[in-house]
C-alpha positions as CSV (number, residue, x, y, z in Angstrom):
1,M,-1.2,-9.6,30.9
2,E,-2.9,-6.4,30.8
3,L,-2.3,-4.0,33.3
4,K,-4.9,-1.5,34.5
5,W,-4.6,2.0,35.9
6,E,-7.3,3.9,37.8
7,C,-8.3,7.6,37.5
8,P,-10.7,8.5,40.8
9,E,-11.5,11.9,39.4
10,C,-12.8,10.4,35.9
11,R,-16.2,8.9,37.0
12,E,-18.4,9.8,39.8
13,G,-19.2,7.0,42.1
14,G,-15.8,4.8,41.5
15,A,-12.4,5.0,40.0
16,Y,-12.4,4.6,36.1
17,R,-10.1,1.9,35.2
18,F,-8.2,2.0,31.9
19,S,-5.6,0.2,30.1
20,H,-2.2,1.1,28.4
21,L,-3.8,-0.4,25.0
22,V,-6.4,2.3,24.8
23,G,-6.3,3.8,21.5
24,T,-4.0,1.2,19.9
25,I,-4.9,-2.0,17.4
26,F,-4.0,-4.2,20.3
27,E,-7.1,-2.9,22.6
28,N,-10.0,-5.2,23.5
29,T,-8.0,-8.2,22.1
30,K,-7.5,-11.4,24.0
31,V,-3.9,-12.0,22.3
32,N,-1.0,-10.9,24.4
33,L,1.7,-8.3,23.3
34,R,4.4,-10.5,22.8
35,E,2.5,-12.6,20.4
36,W,1.4,-9.5,18.6
37,F,5.0,-8.3,18.3
38,R,5.9,-11.5,16.9
39,V,3.4,-11.1,14.0
40,I,4.4,-7.6,13.3
41,H,8.0,-8.6,13.2
42,M,7.1,-11.5,10.6
43,M,5.1,-9.2,8.4
44,M,7.8,-6.5,8.4
45,T,10.6,-9.0,7.9
46,S,9.1,-10.6,4.9
47,K,9.8,-8.9,1.5
48,K,6.5,-10.5,-0.2
49,G,4.4,-10.4,3.2
50,V,3.1,-13.3,5.4
51,A,-0.2,-15.1,4.7
52,A,-2.6,-15.4,7.5
53,L,-2.3,-19.2,7.4
54,E,1.4,-19.2,7.8
55,V,0.7,-17.0,10.9
56,M,-1.4,-19.6,12.4
57,R,0.7,-22.3,11.7
58,V,4.0,-20.4,13.1
59,M,2.2,-18.8,16.0
60,G,0.3,-21.9,16.9
61,F,-3.0,-20.2,16.8
62,G,-6.1,-22.6,17.0
63,S,-7.9,-20.6,14.8
64,Y,-7.5,-18.9,11.2
65,K,-9.7,-16.3,12.0
66,T,-7.4,-14.9,14.7
67,A,-4.5,-14.7,12.4
68,H,-6.7,-13.4,9.6
69,Y,-7.8,-10.6,12.4
70,M,-4.5,-9.7,13.4
71,C,-3.1,-9.4,10.1
72,H,-5.9,-7.0,8.9
73,R,-5.5,-4.8,12.2
74,I,-1.8,-4.4,11.9
75,R,-2.4,-3.5,7.9
76,T,-4.7,-0.7,9.1
77,A,-2.3,0.8,11.6
78,L,0.4,0.7,8.6
79,V,-1.9,2.9,6.2
80,D,0.1,6.4,5.7
81,K,-2.2,9.0,6.7
82,E,0.1,12.1,6.5
83,F,2.7,12.1,3.7
84,Q,5.0,14.7,2.2
85,K,4.3,15.6,-1.6
86,L,6.9,13.6,-3.9
87,M,9.9,15.8,-5.3
88,G,12.5,15.3,-7.4
89,V,12.0,12.6,-10.4
90,V,8.6,11.0,-9.8
91,E,7.3,8.1,-11.8
92,V,3.5,7.7,-12.1
93,D,1.8,4.4,-13.4
94,E,-1.3,1.9,-12.7
95,T,-1.6,-1.5,-12.6
96,F,-4.3,-4.3,-12.7
97,V,-4.5,-6.8,-10.0
98,G,-6.3,-10.1,-10.4
99,G,-7.5,-11.8,-13.4
100,K,-5.0,-12.6,-16.4
101,A,-5.2,-10.1,-19.4
102,K,-1.5,-10.3,-19.2
103,N,-1.3,-7.5,-16.7
104,R,-3.0,-5.3,-19.2
105,H,-0.1,-3.1,-20.3
106,K,-1.1,-3.1,-24.0
107,D,-3.2,0.0,-24.3
108,K,-4.7,-1.1,-21.0
109,R,-6.2,-4.1,-22.7
110,G,-9.7,-2.3,-23.4
111,S,-10.3,-1.0,-19.9
112,G,-12.2,1.4,-21.8
113,E,-14.4,4.4,-20.1
114,G,-15.7,2.1,-17.2
115,G,-12.1,1.7,-16.3
116,T,-12.5,-1.5,-14.4
117,G,-10.7,-3.7,-16.6
118,G,-13.7,-5.6,-17.9
119,S,-12.7,-8.7,-16.1
120,G,-13.4,-8.0,-12.6
121,K,-9.7,-6.5,-12.1
122,A,-8.9,-3.9,-9.3
123,I,-6.8,-1.1,-10.3
124,V,-4.0,0.2,-8.3
125,V,-2.2,3.6,-9.2
126,G,1.3,4.8,-7.8
127,A,3.7,7.4,-7.9
128,I,7.5,6.9,-6.7
129,S,10.2,9.5,-5.9
130,R,13.4,7.9,-7.4
131,K,15.5,6.7,-4.6
132,G,12.6,8.0,-2.2
133,N,9.0,7.0,-1.2
134,I,6.2,5.7,-2.9
135,V,2.3,6.6,-2.6
136,A,-0.1,3.9,-3.8
137,R,-3.9,3.6,-4.0
138,V,-6.7,1.7,-5.2
139,I,-8.8,3.5,-7.8
140,D,-12.0,3.0,-9.5
141,N,-10.6,3.6,-13.1
142,V,-8.2,5.1,-15.3
143,Q,-10.0,7.9,-16.7
144,A,-8.0,11.3,-16.8
145,K,-9.9,12.9,-14.0
146,T,-9.2,10.1,-11.7
147,L,-5.4,9.9,-12.8
148,T,-5.0,13.7,-12.7
149,K,-6.7,14.0,-9.2
150,F,-4.4,11.3,-7.7
151,V,-1.2,13.1,-9.2
152,R,-2.3,16.5,-8.2
153,E,-2.8,15.0,-4.3
154,V,0.7,13.2,-4.1
155,V,3.1,15.1,-6.4
156,S,4.3,18.5,-5.8
157,T,4.3,21.0,-8.6
158,E,7.9,21.7,-8.0
159,V,8.8,18.3,-9.1
160,S,11.8,18.2,-11.7
161,L,10.4,15.6,-13.9
162,L,7.1,13.3,-14.1
163,C,7.5,10.1,-16.1
164,T,4.6,8.0,-17.2
165,D,3.7,6.0,-20.0
166,Q,1.6,7.3,-23.1
167,W,-1.8,6.1,-21.7
168,V,-4.4,8.7,-22.8
169,G,-5.4,9.1,-18.8
170,Y,-2.3,11.1,-18.4
171,N,-2.7,13.7,-21.5
172,Y,-3.3,16.5,-19.3
173,L,-0.4,16.5,-16.7
174,G,1.7,18.5,-18.9
175,A,-0.3,21.6,-18.3
176,E,0.7,21.7,-14.6
177,F,4.0,19.4,-14.4
178,P,7.0,18.9,-16.4
179,H,5.6,15.8,-17.8
180,E,7.6,13.2,-20.2
181,T,6.6,9.8,-21.4
182,V,7.6,6.6,-22.9
183,D,5.8,4.6,-25.5
184,H,5.9,1.0,-24.6
185,N,3.9,-0.1,-27.5
186,K,6.6,1.2,-29.4
187,G,9.4,-0.8,-27.5
188,Q,10.5,2.4,-25.7
189,Y,11.2,1.6,-22.0
190,V,14.2,4.1,-21.3
191,I,14.8,7.3,-22.9
192,G,17.8,9.1,-20.9
193,A,16.1,9.8,-17.4
194,I,12.7,9.1,-18.7
195,H,11.4,5.6,-17.8
196,T,8.8,4.1,-15.3
197,Q,11.1,1.1,-14.3
198,N,11.0,1.9,-10.3
199,I,7.2,2.0,-10.2
200,E,7.0,-1.0,-12.7
201,G,9.4,-3.1,-10.1
202,F,6.9,-2.2,-7.1
203,W,4.0,-3.8,-8.9
204,S,6.0,-6.8,-9.7
205,L,6.4,-7.2,-5.8
206,I,3.1,-6.8,-4.9
207,K,1.9,-8.9,-7.5
208,R,4.6,-11.8,-6.7
209,G,3.1,-11.2,-3.0
210,V,-0.6,-11.4,-4.1
211,V,0.0,-14.6,-6.1
212,G,2.6,-16.3,-4.4
213,T,1.7,-15.4,-0.9
214,F,-1.7,-14.7,-0.3
215,H,-3.1,-16.4,-3.4
216,N,-6.4,-14.5,-3.6
217,V,-6.8,-10.9,-2.4
218,S,-10.6,-9.5,-2.5
219,R,-10.9,-5.8,-3.7
220,K,-12.2,-5.0,-0.2
221,Y,-9.3,-5.8,1.6
222,L,-6.9,-5.0,-1.4
223,P,-6.0,-1.1,0.0
224,L,-4.8,-2.9,3.2
225,Y,-2.4,-5.1,1.4
226,V,-1.2,-2.2,-0.7
227,A,-0.5,-0.1,2.6
228,E,1.4,-2.8,3.8
229,F,4.0,-3.1,1.0
230,Q,4.1,0.7,0.7
231,F,5.1,0.7,4.1
232,R,7.6,-1.9,3.8
233,H,9.1,0.0,1.0
234,N,9.3,3.4,2.4
235,N,10.9,1.9,5.4
236,R,13.3,-0.2,3.4
237,M,16.4,1.7,4.8
238,N,15.0,2.0,8.2
239,E,16.9,-0.2,10.2
240,D,14.2,-0.1,13.2
241,I,11.2,-0.9,10.6
242,F,9.9,-3.1,13.4
243,G,9.8,0.1,15.8
244,A,8.2,2.0,13.1
245,A,5.5,-0.3,12.6
246,I,4.7,-0.2,16.3
247,A,4.7,3.3,16.5
248,G,1.8,3.3,14.1
249,C,0.0,0.8,16.0
């Protein structure tokens, strides 16, 4: 039941009634809080995410639309609007979601100047601090201007090492960051501390979720799914990840 409070001084001619849910994702919904919390708990405790169809089945909702709506509202609340720039050793990489082209890593498989992958793939770029947090975003292309802008926004210039592969879009980072690369085309994957294995592990998790759990994610909603995976990763050591999710709602 949604309780109401009254503020007699807020409205002329009668008391103004308001709810404790105002300003939250639960405002103006007919689903009670207990069910909202159950869905949030399902999403936070599943490593690869939970599809709306599964939420509908477990919760006993009579409508897929209800489950789909709730999941997207929750993902919106998980978007990290404030973050500290990454420090230490940071890995930066991008991945292509959707279609085939074998995930594109072979020189980005001809993504070209348009950077859209040539076959309708969506592009996600990410930066991860080793043993720390990740910041990931959907971008329009893999051109140097776009990638450099992302790195400037999320990585501190005081970073001790910035690791990428040898994609030409990262060529200008050395002017601002201590930048080193590995050349996957030459079979280089680890050169001492230089590698991108952590960010690539995160990409694998997202792709297993998209393919195995959600099956088909439109580019329109992909940023919300990325936010969900990012939130779970950044709270992986948080014993109260559920509470952290509720705080954002």
